[in-house]
mmCIF file of the N, C-alpha and C atoms, coordinates in Angstrom:
data_MODEL
# 
_entry.id   MODEL 
# 
loop_
_atom_site.group_PDB 
_atom_site.id 
_atom_site.type_symbol 
_atom_site.label_atom_id 
_atom_site.label_alt_id 
_atom_site.label_comp_id 
_atom_site.label_asym_id 
_atom_site.label_entity_id 
_atom_site.label_seq_id 
_atom_site.pdbx_PDB_ins_code 
_atom_site.Cartn_x 
_atom_site.Cartn_y 
_atom_site.Cartn_z 
_atom_site.occupancy 
_atom_site.B_iso_or_equiv 
_atom_site.pdbx_formal_charge 
_atom_site.auth_seq_id 
_atom_site.auth_comp_id 
_atom_site.auth_asym_id 
_atom_site.auth_atom_id 
_atom_site.pdbx_PDB_model_num 
ATOM 1   N N  . MET A 1 1  ? 0.845   -1.188 0.000   1.00 0.00 ? 1  MET A N  1 
ATOM 2   C CA . MET A 1 1  ? 0.000   0.000  0.000   1.00 0.00 ? 1  MET A CA 1 
ATOM 3   C C  . MET A 1 1  ? 0.886   1.245  0.000   1.00 0.00 ? 1  MET A C  1 
ATOM 4   N N  . HIS A 1 2  ? 0.377   2.295  -0.636  1.00 0.00 ? 2  HIS A N  1 
ATOM 5   C CA . HIS A 1 2  ? 1.079   3.579  -0.693  1.00 0.00 ? 2  HIS A CA 1 
ATOM 6   C C  . HIS A 1 2  ? 0.080   4.682  -0.390  1.00 0.00 ? 2  HIS A C  1 
ATOM 7   N N  . THR A 1 3  ? 0.519   5.639  0.417   1.00 0.00 ? 3  THR A N  1 
ATOM 8   C CA . THR A 1 3  ? -0.374  6.678  0.940   1.00 0.00 ? 3  THR A CA 1 
ATOM 9   C C  . THR A 1 3  ? 0.066   8.059  0.489   1.00 0.00 ? 3  THR A C  1 
ATOM 10  N N  . THR A 1 4  ? -0.906  8.899  0.169   1.00 0.00 ? 4  THR A N  1 
ATOM 11  C CA . THR A 1 4  ? -0.682  10.311 -0.126  1.00 0.00 ? 4  THR A CA 1 
ATOM 12  C C  . THR A 1 4  ? -1.432  11.139 0.905   1.00 0.00 ? 4  THR A C  1 
ATOM 13  N N  . ILE A 1 5  ? -0.744  12.132 1.477   1.00 0.00 ? 5  ILE A N  1 
ATOM 14  C CA . ILE A 1 5  ? -1.362  13.020 2.460   1.00 0.00 ? 5  ILE A CA 1 
ATOM 15  C C  . ILE A 1 5  ? -1.303  14.439 1.903   1.00 0.00 ? 5  ILE A C  1 
ATOM 16  N N  . ARG A 1 6  ? -2.444  15.094 1.880   1.00 0.00 ? 6  ARG A N  1 
ATOM 17  C CA . ARG A 1 6  ? -2.509  16.498 1.453   1.00 0.00 ? 6  ARG A CA 1 
ATOM 18  C C  . ARG A 1 6  ? -2.955  17.339 2.635   1.00 0.00 ? 6  ARG A C  1 
ATOM 19  N N  . ARG A 1 7  ? -2.325  18.490 2.825   1.00 0.00 ? 7  ARG A N  1 
ATOM 20  C CA . ARG A 1 7  ? -2.626  19.362 3.963   1.00 0.00 ? 7  ARG A CA 1 
ATOM 21  C C  . ARG A 1 7  ? -3.001  20.742 3.439   1.00 0.00 ? 7  ARG A C  1 
ATOM 22  N N  . TYR A 1 8  ? -4.073  21.290 4.007   1.00 0.00 ? 8  TYR A N  1 
ATOM 23  C CA . TYR A 1 8  ? -4.562  22.610 3.616   1.00 0.00 ? 8  TYR A CA 1 
ATOM 24  C C  . TYR A 1 8  ? -4.675  23.466 4.868   1.00 0.00 ? 8  TYR A C  1 
ATOM 25  N N  . GLU A 1 9  ? -4.157  24.682 4.818   1.00 0.00 ? 9  GLU A N  1 
ATOM 26  C CA . GLU A 1 9  ? -4.183  25.592 5.960   1.00 0.00 ? 9  GLU A CA 1 
ATOM 27  C C  . GLU A 1 9  ? -5.005  26.829 5.626   1.00 0.00 ? 9  GLU A C  1 
ATOM 28  N N  . GLY A 1 10 ? -5.422  27.539 6.657   1.00 0.00 ? 10 GLY A N  1 
ATOM 29  C CA . GLY A 1 10 ? -6.161  28.787 6.469   1.00 0.00 ? 10 GLY A CA 1 
ATOM 30  C C  . GLY A 1 10 ? -7.616  28.576 6.109   1.00 0.00 ? 10 GLY A C  1 
ATOM 31  N N  . ILE A 1 11 ? -8.167  27.428 6.465   1.00 0.00 ? 11 ILE A N  1 
ATOM 32  C CA . ILE A 1 11 ? -9.561  27.120 6.173   1.00 0.00 ? 11 ILE A CA 1 
ATOM 33  C C  . ILE A 1 11 ? -10.453 27.763 7.235   1.00 0.00 ? 11 ILE A C  1 
ATOM 34  N N  . ASN A 1 12 ? -11.473 28.468 6.801   1.00 0.00 ? 12 ASN A N  1 
ATOM 35  C CA . ASN A 1 12 ? -12.436 29.060 7.726   1.00 0.00 ? 12 ASN A CA 1 
ATOM 36  C C  . ASN A 1 12 ? -13.245 27.937 8.365   1.00 0.00 ? 12 ASN A C  1 
ATOM 37  N N  . SER A 1 13 ? -13.224 27.838 9.678   1.00 0.00 ? 13 SER A N  1 
ATOM 38  C CA . SER A 1 13 ? -13.908 26.737 10.373  1.00 0.00 ? 13 SER A CA 1 
ATOM 39  C C  . SER A 1 13 ? -15.405 26.721 10.106  1.00 0.00 ? 13 SER A C  1 
ATOM 40  N N  . ASP A 1 14 ? -15.975 27.872 9.744   1.00 0.00 ? 14 ASP A N  1 
ATOM 41  C CA . ASP A 1 14 ? -17.410 27.930 9.430   1.00 0.00 ? 14 ASP A CA 1 
ATOM 42  C C  . ASP A 1 14 ? -17.741 27.242 8.106   1.00 0.00 ? 14 ASP A C  1 
ATOM 43  N N  . THR A 1 15 ? -16.735 27.001 7.273   1.00 0.00 ? 15 THR A N  1 
ATOM 44  C CA . THR A 1 15 ? -16.981 26.404 5.960   1.00 0.00 ? 15 THR A CA 1 
ATOM 45  C C  . THR A 1 15 ? -16.621 24.920 5.883   1.00 0.00 ? 15 THR A C  1 
ATOM 46  N N  . VAL A 1 16 ? -16.088 24.350 6.951   1.00 0.00 ? 16 VAL A N  1 
ATOM 47  C CA . VAL A 1 16 ? -15.655 22.949 6.917   1.00 0.00 ? 16 VAL A CA 1 
ATOM 48  C C  . VAL A 1 16 ? -16.816 22.020 6.565   1.00 0.00 ? 16 VAL A C  1 
ATOM 49  N N  . GLY A 1 17 ? -17.987 22.247 7.118   1.00 0.00 ? 17 GLY A N  1 
ATOM 50  C CA . GLY A 1 17 ? -19.142 21.411 6.802   1.00 0.00 ? 17 GLY A CA 1 
ATOM 51  C C  . GLY A 1 17 ? -19.472 21.413 5.324   1.00 0.00 ? 17 GLY A C  1 
ATOM 52  N N  . GLU A 1 18 ? -19.427 22.582 4.698   1.00 0.00 ? 18 GLU A N  1 
ATOM 53  C CA . GLU A 1 18 ? -19.697 22.690 3.264   1.00 0.00 ? 18 GLU A CA 1 
ATOM 54  C C  . GLU A 1 18 ? -18.590 22.013 2.452   1.00 0.00 ? 18 GLU A C  1 
ATOM 55  N N  . ILE A 1 19 ? -17.350 22.172 2.882   1.00 0.00 ? 19 ILE A N  1 
ATOM 56  C CA . ILE A 1 19 ? -16.231 21.520 2.192   1.00 0.00 ? 19 ILE A CA 1 
ATOM 57  C C  . ILE A 1 19 ? -16.404 20.003 2.253   1.00 0.00 ? 19 ILE A C  1 
ATOM 58  N N  . ILE A 1 20 ? -16.758 19.484 3.417   1.00 0.00 ? 20 ILE A N  1 
ATOM 59  C CA . ILE A 1 20 ? -16.974 18.040 3.574   1.00 0.00 ? 20 ILE A CA 1 
ATOM 60  C C  . ILE A 1 20 ? -18.067 17.561 2.629   1.00 0.00 ? 20 ILE A C  1 
ATOM 61  N N  . LYS A 1 21 ? -19.159 18.311 2.562   1.00 0.00 ? 21 LYS A N  1 
ATOM 62  C CA . LYS A 1 21 ? -20.270 17.935 1.670   1.00 0.00 ? 21 LYS A CA 1 
ATOM 63  C C  . LYS A 1 21 ? -19.803 17.875 0.219   1.00 0.00 ? 21 LYS A C  1 
ATOM 64  N N  . ARG A 1 22 ? -19.066 18.890 -0.212  1.00 0.00 ? 22 ARG A N  1 
ATOM 65  C CA . ARG A 1 22 ? -18.601 18.932 -1.606  1.00 0.00 ? 22 ARG A CA 1 
ATOM 66  C C  . ARG A 1 22 ? -17.605 17.815 -1.903  1.00 0.00 ? 22 ARG A C  1 
ATOM 67  N N  . VAL A 1 23 ? -16.715 17.555 -0.963  1.00 0.00 ? 23 VAL A N  1 
ATOM 68  C CA . VAL A 1 23 ? -15.735 16.480 -1.152  1.00 0.00 ? 23 VAL A CA 1 
ATOM 69  C C  . VAL A 1 23 ? -16.445 15.131 -1.235  1.00 0.00 ? 23 VAL A C  1 
ATOM 70  N N  . LYS A 1 24 ? -17.391 14.920 -0.329  1.00 0.00 ? 24 LYS A N  1 
ATOM 71  C CA . LYS A 1 24 ? -18.121 13.646 -0.283  1.00 0.00 ? 24 LYS A CA 1 
ATOM 72  C C  . LYS A 1 24 ? -18.928 13.416 -1.566  1.00 0.00 ? 24 LYS A C  1 
ATOM 73  N N  . GLU A 1 25 ? -19.569 14.462 -2.064  1.00 0.00 ? 25 GLU A N  1 
ATOM 74  C CA . GLU A 1 25 ? -20.426 14.331 -3.241  1.00 0.00 ? 25 GLU A CA 1 
ATOM 75  C C  . GLU A 1 25 ? -19.655 14.402 -4.558  1.00 0.00 ? 25 GLU A C  1 
ATOM 76  N N  . GLY A 1 26 ? -18.550 15.134 -4.587  1.00 0.00 ? 26 GLY A N  1 
ATOM 77  C CA . GLY A 1 26 ? -17.835 15.347 -5.842  1.00 0.00 ? 26 GLY A CA 1 
ATOM 78  C C  . GLY A 1 26 ? -16.533 14.577 -5.966  1.00 0.00 ? 26 GLY A C  1 
ATOM 79  N N  . PHE A 1 27 ? -15.634 14.756 -4.997  1.00 0.00 ? 27 PHE A N  1 
ATOM 80  C CA . PHE A 1 27 ? -14.306 14.171 -5.122  1.00 0.00 ? 27 PHE A CA 1 
ATOM 81  C C  . PHE A 1 27 ? -14.251 12.691 -4.751  1.00 0.00 ? 27 PHE A C  1 
ATOM 82  N N  . VAL A 1 28 ? -14.944 12.289 -3.707  1.00 0.00 ? 28 VAL A N  1 
ATOM 83  C CA . VAL A 1 28 ? -14.885 10.893 -3.259  1.00 0.00 ? 28 VAL A CA 1 
ATOM 84  C C  . VAL A 1 28 ? -15.302 9.916  -4.362  1.00 0.00 ? 28 VAL A C  1 
ATOM 85  N N  . PRO A 1 29 ? -16.383 10.169 -5.100  1.00 0.00 ? 29 PRO A N  1 
ATOM 86  C CA . PRO A 1 29 ? -16.715 9.244  -6.194  1.00 0.00 ? 29 PRO A CA 1 
ATOM 87  C C  . PRO A 1 29 ? -15.626 9.172  -7.276  1.00 0.00 ? 29 PRO A C  1 
ATOM 88  N N  . ILE A 1 30 ? -14.954 10.290 -7.520  1.00 0.00 ? 30 ILE A N  1 
ATOM 89  C CA . ILE A 1 30 ? -13.898 10.316 -8.532  1.00 0.00 ? 30 ILE A CA 1 
ATOM 90  C C  . ILE A 1 30 ? -12.689 9.512  -8.073  1.00 0.00 ? 30 ILE A C  1 
ATOM 91  N N  . ILE A 1 31 ? -12.191 9.802  -6.872  1.00 0.00 ? 31 ILE A N  1 
ATOM 92  C CA . ILE A 1 31 ? -10.983 9.115  -6.411  1.00 0.00 ? 31 ILE A CA 1 
ATOM 93  C C  . ILE A 1 31 ? -11.242 7.643  -6.144  1.00 0.00 ? 31 ILE A C  1 
ATOM 94  N N  . SER A 1 32 ? -12.449 7.316  -5.676  1.00 0.00 ? 32 SER A N  1 
ATOM 95  C CA . SER A 1 32 ? -12.728 5.912  -5.368  1.00 0.00 ? 32 SER A CA 1 
ATOM 96  C C  . SER A 1 32 ? -12.850 5.053  -6.626  1.00 0.00 ? 32 SER A C  1 
ATOM 97  N N  . SER A 1 33 ? -13.017 5.690  -7.775  1.00 0.00 ? 33 SER A N  1 
ATOM 98  C CA . SER A 1 33 ? -13.056 4.932  -9.027  1.00 0.00 ? 33 SER A CA 1 
ATOM 99  C C  . SER A 1 33 ? -11.683 4.876  -9.703  1.00 0.00 ? 33 SER A C  1 
ATOM 100 N N  . SER A 1 34 ? -10.669 5.510  -9.084  1.00 0.00 ? 34 SER A N  1 
ATOM 101 C CA . SER A 1 34 ? -9.315  5.485  -9.640  1.00 0.00 ? 34 SER A CA 1 
ATOM 102 C C  . SER A 1 34 ? -8.714  4.096  -9.504  1.00 0.00 ? 34 SER A C  1 
ATOM 103 N N  . GLY A 1 35 ? -7.912  3.711  -10.469 1.00 0.00 ? 35 GLY A N  1 
ATOM 104 C CA . GLY A 1 35 ? -7.236  2.420  -10.415 1.00 0.00 ? 35 GLY A CA 1 
ATOM 105 C C  . GLY A 1 35 ? -6.335  2.313  -9.202  1.00 0.00 ? 35 GLY A C  1 
ATOM 106 N N  . GLY A 1 36 ? -6.414  1.213  -8.506  1.00 0.00 ? 36 GLY A N  1 
ATOM 107 C CA . GLY A 1 36 ? -5.568  0.980  -7.347  1.00 0.00 ? 36 GLY A CA 1 
ATOM 108 C C  . GLY A 1 36 ? -6.029  1.635  -6.065  1.00 0.00 ? 36 GLY A C  1 
ATOM 109 N N  . PHE A 1 37 ? -7.190  2.300  -6.087  1.00 0.00 ? 37 PHE A N  1 
ATOM 110 C CA . PHE A 1 37 ? -7.705  2.976  -4.895  1.00 0.00 ? 37 PHE A CA 1 
ATOM 111 C C  . PHE A 1 37 ? -8.055  1.961  -3.809  1.00 0.00 ? 37 PHE A C  1 
ATOM 112 N N  . ILE A 1 38 ? -7.682  2.295  -2.561  1.00 0.00 ? 38 ILE A N  1 
ATOM 113 C CA . ILE A 1 38 ? -8.039  1.469  -1.404  1.00 0.00 ? 38 ILE A CA 1 
ATOM 114 C C  . ILE A 1 38 ? -8.875  2.251  -0.395  1.00 0.00 ? 38 ILE A C  1 
ATOM 115 N N  . ARG A 1 39 ? -8.435  3.471  -0.040  1.00 0.00 ? 39 ARG A N  1 
ATOM 116 C CA . ARG A 1 39 ? -9.091  4.192  1.049   1.00 0.00 ? 39 ARG A CA 1 
ATOM 117 C C  . ARG A 1 39 ? -8.888  5.697  0.895   1.00 0.00 ? 39 ARG A C  1 
ATOM 118 N N  . TYR A 1 40 ? -9.865  6.465  1.397   1.00 0.00 ? 40 TYR A N  1 
ATOM 119 C CA . TYR A 1 40 ? -9.783  7.927  1.428   1.00 0.00 ? 40 TYR A CA 1 
ATOM 120 C C  . TYR A 1 40 ? -10.287 8.412  2.776   1.00 0.00 ? 40 TYR A C  1 
ATOM 121 N N  . GLN A 1 41 ? -9.560  9.332  3.393   1.00 0.00 ? 41 GLN A N  1 
ATOM 122 C CA . GLN A 1 41 ? -10.004 9.945  4.645   1.00 0.00 ? 41 GLN A CA 1 
ATOM 123 C C  . GLN A 1 41 ? -9.823  11.457 4.562   1.00 0.00 ? 41 GLN A C  1 
ATOM 124 N N  . PHE A 1 42 ? -10.734 12.178 5.219   1.00 0.00 ? 42 PHE A N  1 
ATOM 125 C CA . PHE A 1 42 ? -10.700 13.636 5.321   1.00 0.00 ? 42 PHE A CA 1 
ATOM 126 C C  . PHE A 1 42 ? -10.583 13.945 6.806   1.00 0.00 ? 42 PHE A C  1 
ATOM 127 N N  . LEU A 1 43 ? -9.545  14.654 7.204   1.00 0.00 ? 43 LEU A N  1 
ATOM 128 C CA . LEU A 1 43 ? -9.314  14.964 8.610   1.00 0.00 ? 43 LEU A CA 1 
ATOM 129 C C  . LEU A 1 43 ? -9.497  16.443 8.872   1.00 0.00 ? 43 LEU A C  1 
ATOM 130 N N  . ASP A 1 44 ? -10.225 16.771 9.924   1.00 0.00 ? 44 ASP A N  1 
ATOM 131 C CA . ASP A 1 44 ? -10.351 18.143 10.406  1.00 0.00 ? 44 ASP A CA 1 
ATOM 132 C C  . ASP A 1 44 ? -9.412  18.261 11.598  1.00 0.00 ? 44 ASP A C  1 
ATOM 133 N N  . ALA A 1 45 ? -8.254  18.888 11.390  1.00 0.00 ? 45 ALA A N  1 
ATOM 134 C CA . ALA A 1 45 ? -7.247  19.012 12.439  1.00 0.00 ? 45 ALA A CA 1 
ATOM 135 C C  . ALA A 1 45 ? -7.500  20.212 13.344  1.00 0.00 ? 45 ALA A C  1 
ATOM 136 N N  . GLY A 1 46 ? -8.509  21.025 13.023  1.00 0.00 ? 46 GLY A N  1 
ATOM 137 C CA . GLY A 1 46 ? -8.806  22.208 13.813  1.00 0.00 ? 46 GLY A CA 1 
ATOM 138 C C  . GLY A 1 46 ? -7.876  23.358 13.456  1.00 0.00 ? 46 GLY A C  1 
ATOM 139 N N  . ASN A 1 47 ? -8.172  24.517 14.007  1.00 0.00 ? 47 ASN A N  1 
ATOM 140 C CA . ASN A 1 47 ? -7.361  25.715 13.776  1.00 0.00 ? 47 ASN A CA 1 
ATOM 141 C C  . ASN A 1 47 ? -7.141  26.015 12.300  1.00 0.00 ? 47 ASN A C  1 
ATOM 142 N N  . GLY A 1 48 ? -8.163  25.755 11.471  1.00 0.00 ? 48 GLY A N  1 
ATOM 143 C CA . GLY A 1 48 ? -8.074  26.082 10.052  1.00 0.00 ? 48 GLY A CA 1 
ATOM 144 C C  . GLY A 1 48 ? -7.241  25.121 9.231   1.00 0.00 ? 48 GLY A C  1 
ATOM 145 N N  . VAL A 1 49 ? -6.981  23.933 9.755   1.00 0.00 ? 49 VAL A N  1 
ATOM 146 C CA . VAL A 1 49 ? -6.174  22.951 9.035   1.00 0.00 ? 49 VAL A CA 1 
ATOM 147 C C  . VAL A 1 49 ? -7.022  21.715 8.756   1.00 0.00 ? 49 VAL A C  1 
ATOM 148 N N  . ILE A 1 50 ? -7.028  21.311 7.482   1.00 0.00 ? 50 ILE A N  1 
ATOM 149 C CA . ILE A 1 50 ? -7.637  20.035 7.108   1.00 0.00 ? 50 ILE A CA 1 
ATOM 150 C C  . ILE A 1 50 ? -6.589  19.245 6.333   1.00 0.00 ? 50 ILE A C  1 
ATOM 151 N N  . ALA A 1 51 ? -6.755  17.936 6.330   1.00 0.00 ? 51 ALA A N  1 
ATOM 152 C CA . ALA A 1 51 ? -5.844  17.078 5.594   1.00 0.00 ? 51 ALA A CA 1 
ATOM 153 C C  . ALA A 1 51 ? -6.640  15.934 4.989   1.00 0.00 ? 51 ALA A C  1 
ATOM 154 N N  . THR A 1 52 ? -6.136  15.395 3.898   1.00 0.00 ? 52 THR A N  1 
ATOM 155 C CA . THR A 1 52 ? -6.758  14.222 3.298   1.00 0.00 ? 52 THR A CA 1 
ATOM 156 C C  . THR A 1 52 ? -5.707  13.137 3.166   1.00 0.00 ? 52 THR A C  1 
ATOM 157 N N  . ILE A 1 53 ? -6.149  11.900 3.307   1.00 0.00 ? 53 ILE A N  1 
ATOM 158 C CA . ILE A 1 53 ? -5.274  10.746 3.172   1.00 0.00 ? 53 ILE A CA 1 
ATOM 159 C C  . ILE A 1 53 ? -5.876  9.840  2.106   1.00 0.00 ? 53 ILE A C  1 
ATOM 160 N N  . SER A 1 54 ? -5.093  9.523  1.104   1.00 0.00 ? 54 SER A N  1 
ATOM 161 C CA . SER A 1 54 ? -5.510  8.624  0.034   1.00 0.00 ? 54 SER A CA 1 
ATOM 162 C C  . SER A 1 54 ? -4.564  7.434  0.040   1.00 0.00 ? 54 SER A C  1 
ATOM 163 N N  . VAL A 1 55 ? -5.113  6.225  0.015   1.00 0.00 ? 55 VAL A N  1 
ATOM 164 C CA . VAL A 1 55 ? -4.299  5.011  0.026   1.00 0.00 ? 55 VAL A CA 1 
ATOM 165 C C  . VAL A 1 55 ? -4.547  4.249  -1.280  1.00 0.00 ? 55 VAL A C  1 
ATOM 166 N N  . PHE A 1 56 ? -3.447  3.840  -1.906  1.00 0.00 ? 56 PHE A N  1 
ATOM 167 C CA . PHE A 1 56 ? -3.499  3.134  -3.179  1.00 0.00 ? 56 PHE A CA 1 
ATOM 168 C C  . PHE A 1 56 ? -2.690  1.847  -3.106  1.00 0.00 ? 56 PHE A C  1 
ATOM 169 N N  . GLU A 1 57 ? -2.939  0.950  -4.031  1.00 0.00 ? 57 GLU A N  1 
ATOM 170 C CA . GLU A 1 57 ? -2.240  -0.333 -4.068  1.00 0.00 ? 57 GLU A CA 1 
ATOM 171 C C  . GLU A 1 57 ? -0.772  -0.192 -4.460  1.00 0.00 ? 57 GLU A C  1 
ATOM 172 N N  . THR A 1 58 ? -0.466  0.739  -5.363  1.00 0.00 ? 58 THR A N  1 
ATOM 173 C CA . THR A 1 58 ? 0.905   0.845  -5.868  1.00 0.00 ? 58 THR A CA 1 
ATOM 174 C C  . THR A 1 58 ? 1.458   2.253  -5.681  1.00 0.00 ? 58 THR A C  1 
ATOM 175 N N  . GLU A 1 59 ? 2.777   2.338  -5.708  1.00 0.00 ? 59 GLU A N  1 
ATOM 176 C CA . GLU A 1 59 ? 3.436   3.639  -5.632  1.00 0.00 ? 59 GLU A CA 1 
ATOM 177 C C  . GLU A 1 59 ? 3.075   4.493  -6.837  1.00 0.00 ? 59 GLU A C  1 
ATOM 178 N N  . LEU A 1 60 ? 2.981   3.882  -7.992  1.00 0.00 ? 60 LEU A N  1 
ATOM 179 C CA . LEU A 1 60 ? 2.657   4.616  -9.217  1.00 0.00 ? 60 LEU A CA 1 
ATOM 180 C C  . LEU A 1 60 ? 1.303   5.318  -9.112  1.00 0.00 ? 60 LEU A C  1 
ATOM 181 N N  . THR A 1 61 ? 0.286   4.604  -8.626  1.00 0.00 ? 61 THR A N  1 
ATOM 182 C CA . THR A 1 61 ? -1.033  5.229  -8.519  1.00 0.00 ? 61 THR A CA 1 
ATOM 183 C C  . THR A 1 61 ? -1.072  6.274  -7.415  1.00 0.00 ? 61 THR A C  1 
ATOM 184 N N  . ALA A 1 62 ? -0.321  6.060  -6.339  1.00 0.00 ? 62 ALA A N  1 
ATOM 185 C CA . ALA A 1 62 ? -0.240  7.070  -5.284  1.00 0.00 ? 62 ALA A CA 1 
ATOM 186 C C  . ALA A 1 62 ? 0.455   8.327  -5.789  1.00 0.00 ? 62 ALA A C  1 
ATOM 187 N N  . ARG A 1 63 ? 1.562   8.152  -6.481  1.00 0.00 ? 63 ARG A N  1 
ATOM 188 C CA . ARG A 1 63 ? 2.291   9.307  -7.033  1.00 0.00 ? 63 ARG A CA 1 
ATOM 189 C C  . ARG A 1 63 ? 1.440   10.077 -8.047  1.00 0.00 ? 63 ARG A C  1 
ATOM 190 N N  . ALA A 1 64 ? 0.648   9.374  -8.816  1.00 0.00 ? 64 ALA A N  1 
ATOM 191 C CA . ALA A 1 64 ? -0.204  10.032 -9.809  1.00 0.00 ? 64 ALA A CA 1 
ATOM 192 C C  . ALA A 1 64 ? -1.207  10.968 -9.143  1.00 0.00 ? 64 ALA A C  1 
ATOM 193 N N  . SER A 1 65 ? -1.587  10.681 -7.905  1.00 0.00 ? 65 SER A N  1 
ATOM 194 C CA . SER A 1 65 ? -2.556  11.523 -7.209  1.00 0.00 ? 65 SER A CA 1 
ATOM 195 C C  . SER A 1 65 ? -1.901  12.605 -6.360  1.00 0.00 ? 65 SER A C  1 
ATOM 196 N N  . ASN A 1 66 ? -0.571  12.641 -6.329  1.00 0.00 ? 66 ASN A N  1 
ATOM 197 C CA . ASN A 1 66 ? 0.148   13.528 -5.415  1.00 0.00 ? 66 ASN A CA 1 
ATOM 198 C C  . ASN A 1 66 ? 0.940   14.580 -6.172  1.00 0.00 ? 66 ASN A C  1 
ATOM 199 N N  . LYS A 1 67 ? 0.618   15.834 -5.919  1.00 0.00 ? 67 LYS A N  1 
ATOM 200 C CA . LYS A 1 67 ? 1.352   16.916 -6.566  1.00 0.00 ? 67 LYS A CA 1 
ATOM 201 C C  . LYS A 1 67 ? 2.219   17.707 -5.588  1.00 0.00 ? 67 LYS A C  1 
ATOM 202 N N  . ASN A 1 68 ? 2.019   17.521 -4.293  1.00 0.00 ? 68 ASN A N  1 
ATOM 203 C CA . ASN A 1 68 ? 2.780   18.248 -3.274  1.00 0.00 ? 68 ASN A CA 1 
ATOM 204 C C  . ASN A 1 68 ? 3.393   17.265 -2.283  1.00 0.00 ? 68 ASN A C  1 
ATOM 205 N N  . PRO A 1 69 ? 4.564   17.583 -1.726  1.00 0.00 ? 69 PRO A N  1 
ATOM 206 C CA . PRO A 1 69 ? 5.144   16.680 -0.731  1.00 0.00 ? 69 PRO A CA 1 
ATOM 207 C C  . PRO A 1 69 ? 4.263   16.624 0.522   1.00 0.00 ? 69 PRO A C  1 
ATOM 208 N N  . PRO A 1 70 ? 4.159   15.461 1.140   1.00 0.00 ? 70 PRO A N  1 
ATOM 209 C CA . PRO A 1 70 ? 3.284   15.322 2.322   1.00 0.00 ? 70 PRO A CA 1 
ATOM 210 C C  . PRO A 1 70 ? 3.841   15.996 3.561   1.00 0.00 ? 70 PRO A C  1 
ATOM 211 N N  . GLN A 1 71 ? 2.938   16.392 4.460   1.00 0.00 ? 71 GLN A N  1 
ATOM 212 C CA . GLN A 1 71 ? 3.262   16.885 5.792   1.00 0.00 ? 71 GLN A CA 1 
ATOM 213 C C  . GLN A 1 71 ? 2.505   16.010 6.785   1.00 0.00 ? 71 GLN A C  1 
ATOM 214 N N  . ILE A 1 72 ? 3.066   15.815 7.956   1.00 0.00 ? 72 ILE A N  1 
ATOM 215 C CA . ILE A 1 72 ? 2.388   15.006 8.975   1.00 0.00 ? 72 ILE A CA 1 
ATOM 216 C C  . ILE A 1 72 ? 1.277   15.822 9.599   1.00 0.00 ? 72 ILE A C  1 
ATOM 217 N N  . THR A 1 73 ? 0.087   15.236 9.673   1.00 0.00 ? 73 THR A N  1 
ATOM 218 C CA . THR A 1 73 ? -1.080  15.892 10.245  1.00 0.00 ? 73 THR A CA 1 
ATOM 219 C C  . THR A 1 73 ? -1.854  14.881 11.076  1.00 0.00 ? 73 THR A C  1 
ATOM 220 N N  . ILE A 1 74 ? -2.318  15.298 12.246  1.00 0.00 ? 74 ILE A N  1 
ATOM 221 C CA . ILE A 1 74 ? -3.152  14.454 13.101  1.00 0.00 ? 74 ILE A CA 1 
ATOM 222 C C  . ILE A 1 74 ? -4.481  15.159 13.289  1.00 0.00 ? 74 ILE A C  1 
ATOM 223 N N  . GLY A 1 75 ? -5.584  14.425 13.171  1.00 0.00 ? 75 GLY A N  1 
ATOM 224 C CA . GLY A 1 75 ? -6.891  15.032 13.364  1.00 0.00 ? 75 GLY A CA 1 
ATOM 225 C C  . GLY A 1 75 ? -7.983  13.993 13.326  1.00 0.00 ? 75 GLY A C  1 
ATOM 226 N N  . GLU A 1 76 ? -9.200  14.431 13.554  1.00 0.00 ? 76 GLU A N  1 
ATOM 227 C CA . GLU A 1 76 ? -10.358 13.566 13.554  1.00 0.00 ? 76 GLU A CA 1 
ATOM 228 C C  . GLU A 1 76 ? -10.722 13.201 12.123  1.00 0.00 ? 76 GLU A C  1 
ATOM 229 N N  . ALA A 1 77 ? -10.909 11.911 11.831  1.00 0.00 ? 77 ALA A N  1 
ATOM 230 C CA . ALA A 1 77 ? -11.338 11.471 10.508  1.00 0.00 ? 77 ALA A CA 1 
ATOM 231 C C  . ALA A 1 77 ? -12.814 11.818 10.330  1.00 0.00 ? 77 ALA A C  1 
ATOM 232 N N  . ARG A 1 78 ? -13.108 12.681 9.386   1.00 0.00 ? 78 ARG A N  1 
ATOM 233 C CA . ARG A 1 78 ? -14.482 13.127 9.159   1.00 0.00 ? 78 ARG A CA 1 
ATOM 234 C C  . ARG A 1 78 ? -15.145 12.419 7.988   1.00 0.00 ? 78 ARG A C  1 
ATOM 235 N N  . ILE A 1 79 ? -14.352 11.871 7.054   1.00 0.00 ? 79 ILE A N  1 
ATOM 236 C CA . ILE A 1 79 ? -14.848 11.034 5.965   1.00 0.00 ? 79 ILE A CA 1 
ATOM 237 C C  . ILE A 1 79 ? -13.919 9.835  5.882   1.00 0.00 ? 79 ILE A C  1 
ATOM 238 N N  . ASP A 1 80 ? -14.470 8.639  5.738   1.00 0.00 ? 80 ASP A N  1 
ATOM 239 C CA . ASP A 1 80 ? -13.673 7.429  5.636   1.00 0.00 ? 80 ASP A CA 1 
ATOM 240 C C  . ASP A 1 80 ? -14.339 6.510  4.630   1.00 0.00 ? 80 ASP A C  1 
ATOM 241 N N  . LYS A 1 81 ? -13.765 6.398  3.440   1.00 0.00 ? 81 LYS A N  1 
ATOM 242 C CA . LYS A 1 81 ? -14.316 5.591  2.354   1.00 0.00 ? 81 LYS A CA 1 
ATOM 243 C C  . LYS A 1 81 ? -13.374 4.430  2.093   1.00 0.00 ? 81 LYS A C  1 
ATOM 244 N N  . VAL A 1 82 ? -13.845 3.195  2.227   1.00 0.00 ? 82 VAL A N  1 
ATOM 245 C CA . VAL A 1 82 ? -13.051 2.004  1.989   1.00 0.00 ? 82 VAL A CA 1 
ATOM 246 C C  . VAL A 1 82 ? -13.609 1.297  0.765   1.00 0.00 ? 82 VAL A C  1 
ATOM 247 N N  . SER A 1 83 ? -12.701 0.813  -0.095  1.00 0.00 ? 83 SER A N  1 
ATOM 248 C CA . SER A 1 83 ? -13.160 0.110  -1.303  1.00 0.00 ? 83 SER A CA 1 
ATOM 249 C C  . SER A 1 83 ? -13.744 -1.237 -0.950  1.00 0.00 ? 83 SER A C  1 
# 
């Protein structure tokens, strides 16, 4: 398994609910249909920080979904999609 972590800062805490809704309805169906997809999680780390974790079967498919180097983030899993 290979994991990609994306971190976003400066998120208005009042908009997290709307972001979760859009991710769940728009992005989750797209990523979950990607080749090699295993799992997706959306974390609300608080203080305007959210992170997403995508797990794939191969390094190639994980790298294809990753455009930025990962940062370590700890937070509550708010979306958890397993294949």
